[in-house]
C-alpha positions as semicolon CSV with decimal commas, in nm:
position;residue;x (nm);y (nm);z (nm)
1;M;0,168;-2,385;-1,564
2;T;0,112;-2,489;-1,194
3;S;0,461;-2,551;-1,080
4;E;0,599;-2,316;-0,803
5;R;0,949;-2,268;-1,026
6;V;0,683;-2,039;-1,280
7;A;0,803;-1,629;-1,152
8;V;0,530;-1,502;-1,346
9;E;0,194;-1,617;-1,441
10;S;-0,154;-1,459;-1,558
11;A;-0,454;-1,589;-1,452
12;K;-0,860;-1,524;-1,389
13;G;-0,896;-1,390;-1,041
14;V;-1,242;-1,324;-0,877
15;N;-1,518;-1,211;-1,112
16;G;-1,321;-1,278;-1,404
17;L;-1,072;-1,016;-1,284
18;E;-0,709;-1,048;-1,472
19;K;-0,449;-1,136;-1,199
20;I;-0,060;-1,179;-1,199
21;I;0,088;-1,436;-0,997
22;L;0,414;-1,384;-0,876
23;R;0,633;-1,681;-0,714
24;E;0,969;-1,732;-0,543
25;T;1,172;-2,036;-0,611
26;R;1,179;-2,088;-0,213
27;G;0,764;-2,092;-0,220
28;S;0,635;-1,737;-0,157
29;S;0,390;-1,567;-0,357
30;A;0,226;-1,273;-0,430
31;E;-0,088;-1,147;-0,637
32;V;-0,184;-0,841;-0,838
33;Y;-0,456;-0,749;-0,976
34;L;-0,461;-0,539;-1,287
35;Y;-0,767;-0,332;-1,143
36;G;-0,606;-0,089;-0,899
37;G;-0,256;-0,226;-0,964
38;H;-0,385;-0,423;-0,644
39;V;-0,187;-0,624;-0,441
40;T;-0,439;-0,879;-0,292
41;S;-0,213;-1,139;-0,170
42;W;0,124;-1,193;0,005
43;K;0,218;-1,539;0,142
44;N;0,562;-1,665;0,277
45;E;0,726;-1,972;0,205
46;H;0,505;-2,183;0,404
47;G;0,210;-2,062;0,243
48;E;0,064;-1,826;0,541
49;E;-0,123;-1,555;0,400
50;L;0,027;-1,198;0,559
51;L;-0,198;-0,946;0,398
52;F;-0,592;-0,896;0,523
53;V;-0,862;-0,906;0,232
54;S;-1,222;-0,921;0,356
55;S;-1,414;-1,227;0,268
56;K;-1,708;-0,950;0,156
57;A;-1,438;-0,755;-0,047
58;L;-1,635;-0,707;-0,368
59;F;-1,382;-0,747;-0,655
60;K;-1,683;-0,560;-0,857
61;P;-1,545;-0,229;-1,059
62;P;-1,559;0,057;-0,930
63;K;-1,607;-0,002;-0,596
64;A;-1,215;-0,059;-0,465
65;I;-1,116;-0,406;-0,336
66;R;-1,141;-0,427;0,112
67;G;-0,791;-0,512;0,164
68;G;-0,433;-0,592;0,038
69;I;-0,215;-0,281;-0,060
70;P;-0,465;-0,031;-0,215
71;L;-0,254;0,270;-0,391
72;C;-0,403;0,601;-0,252
73;F;-0,316;0,866;-0,533
74;P;-0,368;1,147;-0,605
75;Q;-0,535;1,235;-0,289
76;F;-0,534;1,046;0,059
77;S;-0,863;1,017;0,244
78;N;-1,104;1,289;0,151
79;L;-0,864;1,554;0,197
80;G;-0,953;1,744;-0,134
81;P;-1,178;1,764;-0,412
82;L;-1,138;1,360;-0,495
83;E;-1,335;1,098;-0,430
84;Q;-1,194;0,877;-0,106
85;H;-0,860;0,780;-0,140
86;G;-0,814;0,925;-0,510
87;F;-0,907;0,762;-0,817
88;A;-0,559;0,484;-0,883
89;R;-0,718;0,192;-0,691
90;N;-1,027;0,202;-0,913
91;K;-0,850;0,189;-1,258
92;F;-0,733;-0,090;-1,468
93;W;-0,368;-0,065;-1,543
94;S;-0,205;-0,183;-1,837
95;I;0,088;-0,444;-1,832
96;D;0,408;-0,201;-1,892
97;T;0,569;-0,355;-2,175
98;D;0,851;-0,115;-2,216
99;P;0,961;-0,039;-1,802
100;P;1,258;0,200;-1,760
101;A;1,512;0,049;-1,542
102;F;1,432;0,053;-1,176
103;P;1,694;0,114;-0,936
104;T;1,674;-0,220;-0,742
105;N;1,916;-0,428;-0,626
106;S;1,686;-0,722;-0,635
107;S;1,767;-0,984;-0,920
108;S;1,436;-1,182;-0,875
109;K;1,279;-1,297;-1,172
110;A;0,936;-1,290;-0,969
111;H;0,800;-0,935;-1,057
112;I;0,554;-0,706;-1,262
113;D;0,535;-0,412;-1,445
114;L;0,205;-0,233;-1,485
115;I;0,135;0,135;-1,587
116;L;-0,142;0,394;-1,556
117;K;-0,232;0,666;-1,756
118;P;-0,504;0,919;-1,763
119;S;-0,834;0,917;-2,004
120;E;-1,009;1,170;-2,123
121;E;-1,318;1,095;-1,862
122;D;-1,000;1,109;-1,625
123;M;-0,885;1,418;-1,684
124;K;-1,225;1,575;-1,616
125;I;-1,231;1,519;-1,271
126;W;-0,836;1,560;-1,204
127;P;-0,691;1,779;-1,505
128;H;-0,343;1,671;-1,510
129;S;-0,141;1,423;-1,763
130;Y;0,106;1,192;-1,594
131;E;0,239;0,826;-1,580
132;F;0,200;0,607;-1,294
133;R;0,434;0,319;-1,332
134;L;0,431;0,055;-1,074
135;R;0,639;-0,256;-1,035
136;V;0,556;-0,573;-0,806
137;A;0,854;-0,763;-0,721
138;L;0,904;-1,076;-0,473
139;G;1,276;-1,058;-0,293
140;P;1,459;-1,422;-0,280
141;G;1,348;-1,413;0,056
142;G;0,989;-1,365;-0,021
143;D;1,011;-0,973;0,079
144;L;0,775;-0,790;-0,138
145;M;0,863;-0,489;-0,281
146;L;0,655;-0,211;-0,460
147;T;0,789;0,068;-0,655
148;S;0,618;0,342;-0,851
149;R;0,738;0,582;-1,069
150;I;0,509;0,905;-1,117
151;R;0,578;1,113;-1,380
152;N;0,415;1,445;-1,453
153;T;0,355;1,516;-1,832
154;N;0,158;1,798;-1,851
155;S;0,219;1,956;-2,207
156;D;0,098;2,328;-2,035
157;G;0,422;2,286;-1,804
158;K;0,208;2,325;-1,495
159;P;0,318;2,121;-1,160
160;F;0,042;1,933;-0,976
161;T;0,021;1,858;-0,631
162;F;-0,100;1,508;-0,432
163;T;-0,077;1,340;-0,172
164;F;0,008;0,947;-0,168
165;A;-0,053;0,588;0,064
166;Y;0,049;0,261;0,026
167;H;-0,261;0,147;0,247
168;T;-0,148;-0,193;0,384
169;Y;-0,396;-0,397;0,543
170;F;-0,203;-0,650;0,740
171;S;-0,323;-1,004;0,849
172;V;-0,316;-1,004;1,243
173;S;-0,426;-1,289;1,451
174;D;-0,582;-1,083;1,731
175;I;-0,605;-0,671;1,732
176;S;-0,594;-0,704;2,067
177;E;-0,290;-0,913;2,145
178;V;-0,115;-0,657;1,878
179;R;0,183;-0,382;1,957
180;V;0,280;-0,115;1,722
181;E;0,640;0,041;1,823
182;G;0,832;0,305;1,714
183;L;0,590;0,566;1,707
184;E;0,575;0,722;2,030
185;T;0,641;1,070;2,111
186;H;0,548;1,152;1,816
187;D;0,278;1,376;1,697
188;Y;-0,062;1,267;1,533
189;L;-0,353;1,415;1,383
190;D;-0,629;1,210;1,506
191;N;-0,903;1,181;1,232
192;L;-1,146;1,079;1,496
193;Q;-1,141;1,415;1,673
194;N;-1,148;1,662;1,371
195;R;-0,771;1,602;1,293
196;E;-0,671;1,772;1,593
197;R;-0,288;1,748;1,683
198;F;-0,184;1,515;1,987
199;T;0,149;1,343;2,099
200;E;0,181;0,974;2,143
201;Q;0,219;0,915;2,498
202;G;0,258;0,512;2,545
203;D;0,568;0,324;2,506
204;A;0,361;0,132;2,218
205;I;0,008;0,166;2,037
206;T;-0,196;-0,107;2,155
207;F;-0,567;-0,130;2,067
208;E;-0,918;-0,143;2,229
209;G;-1,120;0,043;2,043
210;E;-1,150;0,249;1,674
211;V;-0,829;0,394;1,575
212;D;-0,751;0,592;1,235
213;K;-0,437;0,872;1,337
214;I;-0,210;0,995;1,105
215;Y;0,163;1,029;1,269
216;L;0,378;1,280;1,136
217;S;0,800;1,296;1,071
218;T;0,803;0,966;1,184
219;P;1,114;0,736;1,209
220;T;1,254;0,515;0,977
221;K;1,164;0,170;1,183
222;I;0,812;0,084;1,259
223;A;0,718;-0,283;1,424
224;I;0,409;-0,455;1,467
225;M;0,419;-0,718;1,708
226;D;0,181;-1,034;1,700
227;H;0,260;-1,179;1,987
228;E;-0,019;-1,468;1,931
229;K;0,142;-1,561;1,605
230;K;0,480;-1,488;1,703
231;R;0,555;-1,305;1,369
232;T;0,699;-0,928;1,358
233;F;0,684;-0,693;1,077
234;V;0,966;-0,428;1,053
235;L;0,890;-0,156;0,846
236;R;1,209;0,077;0,726
237;K;1,116;0,359;0,562
238;D;1,296;0,633;0,397
239;G;1,143;0,970;0,254
240;L;0,747;0,863;0,304
241;P;0,784;1,127;0,605
242;D;0,400;1,013;0,767
243;A;0,244;0,656;0,900
244;V;-0,124;0,588;0,920
245;V;-0,240;0,367;1,154
246;W;-0,595;0,223;1,106
247;N;-0,839;-0,041;1,262
248;P;-1,263;0,033;1,200
249;W;-1,308;-0,156;1,530
250;D;-1,675;-0,308;1,563
251;K;-1,955;-0,041;1,515
252;K;-1,726;0,096;1,196
253;A;-1,681;-0,267;1,066
254;K;-2,086;-0,368;1,104
255;A;-2,170;-0,037;0,910
256;M;-1,935;-0,096;0,614
257;A;-2,112;-0,322;0,353
258;D;-1,741;-0,467;0,202
259;F;-1,648;-0,569;0,550
260;G;-1,708;-0,850;0,789
261;D;-1,874;-0,780;1,127
262;D;-1,593;-0,944;1,336
263;E;-1,291;-0,918;1,096
264;Y;-1,137;-0,584;1,270
265;K;-1,013;-0,862;1,500
266;H;-0,782;-0,989;1,238
267;V;-0,624;-0,639;1,057
268;L;-0,423;-0,387;1,116
269;C;-0,328;-0,135;0,835
270;V;-0,011;0,080;0,908
271;E;0,077;0,308;0,618
272;A;0,379;0,493;0,462
273;A;0,221;0,812;0,330
274;A;0,284;1,178;0,265
275;I;0,024;1,326;0,391
276;E;0,077;1,624;0,598
277;K;0,274;1,836;0,356
278;P;0,147;1,725;-0,013
279;I;0,417;1,664;-0,273
280;T;0,449;1,918;-0,593
281;L;0,572;1,759;-0,883
282;K;0,695;1,943;-1,190
283;P;0,659;1,806;-1,554
284;V;0,925;1,536;-1,679
285;V;1,061;1,475;-1,328
286;N;1,020;1,167;-1,197
287;L;0,932;1,094;-0,843
288;I;1,017;0,718;-0,661
289;L;0,794;0,595;-0,439
290;R;0,899;0,242;-0,284
291;E;0,765;0,004;-0,047
292;S;1,009;-0,260;0,007
293;S;1,237;-0,466;0,256
294;R;1,527;-0,466;0,049
295;V;1,611;-0,115;-0,106
296;A;1,947;0,071;-0,252
297;E;2,054;0,348;-0,092
298;D;1,916;0,644;-0,317
299;P;1,818;0,996;-0,257
300;L;1,561;1,022;-0,477
301;L;1,369;0,721;-0,347
302;W;1,114;0,709;-0,116
303;S;1,104;0,363;0,054
304;L;0,915;0,126;0,305
305;Y;1,137;-0,179;0,383
306;V;0,937;-0,482;0,511
307;Q;1,067;-0,790;0,692
308;V;0,887;-1,040;0,890
309;S;1,026;-1,293;1,121
């Protein structure tokens, strides 16, 4: 089962962890680990890796995988009582054998449906019942699409509140040569200055040191321009109001055991998120969060479109 025409294939990944390999007929591919529902690879039709995963990533539960696209749920960062970035990225997901109809205009066969439900131990940490369904798909043009459907299944009728982010690690040639456009003039909370609020002044965001900012009420289009690779990621999002921009730079990189000392030069996180205003979800009401480059117009969708050129 090595042909590129095999759209979906199960395989053993690092440390024997199960992963799903998705392949589109034109040659693009993606890999998803059941641990964390975690996308760890996304390659274009030329076999070039578009996501960053640290060479020191542990792939050893309960440690989260460093890189790719971690799912931050039900808490972003340490903005609450739970562990950093919540627990969805630290749990083993199951293959969803009876997925609902996901609203999508992609006819690609290269997709996988996963589901996460809380265990009794999980309920002690976060006393809410939920179903988190995740579809990961490759579009015909190699675009990567993540669609999340979250349901509140509390039997007591109580709503729950959460924050969320697609913590996307993009692979870049040299962080000092990268520009981010589309966030200028927007307010942000600076995590390096006790989340004090500022307004972005530059024509574009460039990088000369550590950056950890939550941009608020952001526009639908954000572009990441990698001049050395002559590659541009264009993110178009609807419904996810915030955008996180993060790079640890040298000192923090050296302090992280699962991150190479010089790897900060080759990574940039730009994340679609809902942080400033937490989401409150009533029981048996679906909330759909999507990261995608091709999404049908639907007011229920929270979406991020990703195009690479």
